[in-house]
C-alpha positions in Angstrom: 9.3 -0.9 -20.8 9.5 -3.8 -17.7 11.9 -3.7 -14.9 13.8 -7.1 -16.2 14.5 -4.6 -19.5 15.8 -1.4 -17.3 17.9 -3.4 -15.4 19.2 -5.4 -19.5 20.3 -1.8 -19.7 21.7 -0.4 -17.1 23.7 -3.1 -16.7 24.9 -3.0 -20.6 25.0 0.6 -19.2 27.0 0.8 -15.7 28.6 -2.7 -16.8 27.3 -4.0 -13.3 26.4 -7.8 -13.2 22.3 -8.0 -13.5 22.7 -8.8 -9.4 24.8 -5.6 -8.5 21.7 -3.4 -10.6 19.4 -5.3 -9.1 20.4 -4.7 -6.1 20.6 -1.1 -6.1 17.3 -0.7 -7.7 15.9 -2.6 -5.0 18.2 -1.2 -2.4 16.9 2.9 -4.5 13.7 1.8 -4.4 13.1 1.1 -0.4 15.2 4.8 0.6 12.1 6.0 -2.1 9.1 4.5 -0.3 10.6 5.7 2.2 11.4 9.0 2.5 7.3 9.2 0.8 5.9 7.3 3.5 8.3 10.2 5.5 5.5 13.1 4.1 9.6 14.1 2.3 9.9 14.8 -1.3 11.9 13.5 -2.9 13.5 15.5 -6.1 15.7 13.5 -8.7 17.8 16.1 -10.8 16.5 16.1 -14.1 14.4 13.5 -14.4 11.2 14.5 -11.7 9.4 15.3 -8.7 7.6 12.8 -7.0 6.2 14.8 -4.0 3.0 13.1 -1.1 0.0 14.7 -1.5 -3.2 14.1 0.7 -6.4 14.0 -1.5 -9.5 14.8 0.7 -13.1 13.5 0.3 -14.9 14.8 -2.1 -19.0 14.0 -3.8 -19.5 12.0 -6.4 -21.9 10.7 -8.9 -22.4 7.6 -10.0 -22.7 8.0 -14.3 -24.9 5.3 -14.6 -27.5 4.7 -11.6 -27.2 8.6 -10.6 -26.6 7.8 -6.8 -24.5 10.2 -5.0 -21.9 9.2 -2.3 -18.7 10.0 -1.3 -14.7 9.8 -1.0 -12.8 9.0 1.3 -8.8 11.4 1.9 -6.6 9.8 1.4 -3.2 10.2 0.4 -1.4 9.6 -3.2 1.9 10.1 -4.7 2.1 13.7 -7.3 4.7 13.0 -10.1 5.8 16.1 -11.7 8.2 16.0 -15.0 11.3 17.2 -14.9 11.5 20.2 -18.0 14.5 19.2 -19.4 12.8 15.3 -19.1 9.6 17.1 -20.6 11.8 18.4 -23.7 12.9 15.1 -24.5 9.8 13.9 -24.0 7.8 16.2 -26.2 
């Protein structure tokens, strides 16, 4: 589903205009992004949990050449689906 399709569906279900839904989605995205940047976990009830995590550096091997290299440590966002979401998708 694309962003435009999502905006249309939310507008249909709520009666909001496309502009209002787009503003709501933009604000929601900014709030979630800001929370993750500040190392906060975001729990969305009946959906799942977004959590910033640190991925440590590790040694990897290029399967084609056999050359070994080290990846850099980096921050990632982990998503864990809620049990209700898992049951619906099953």
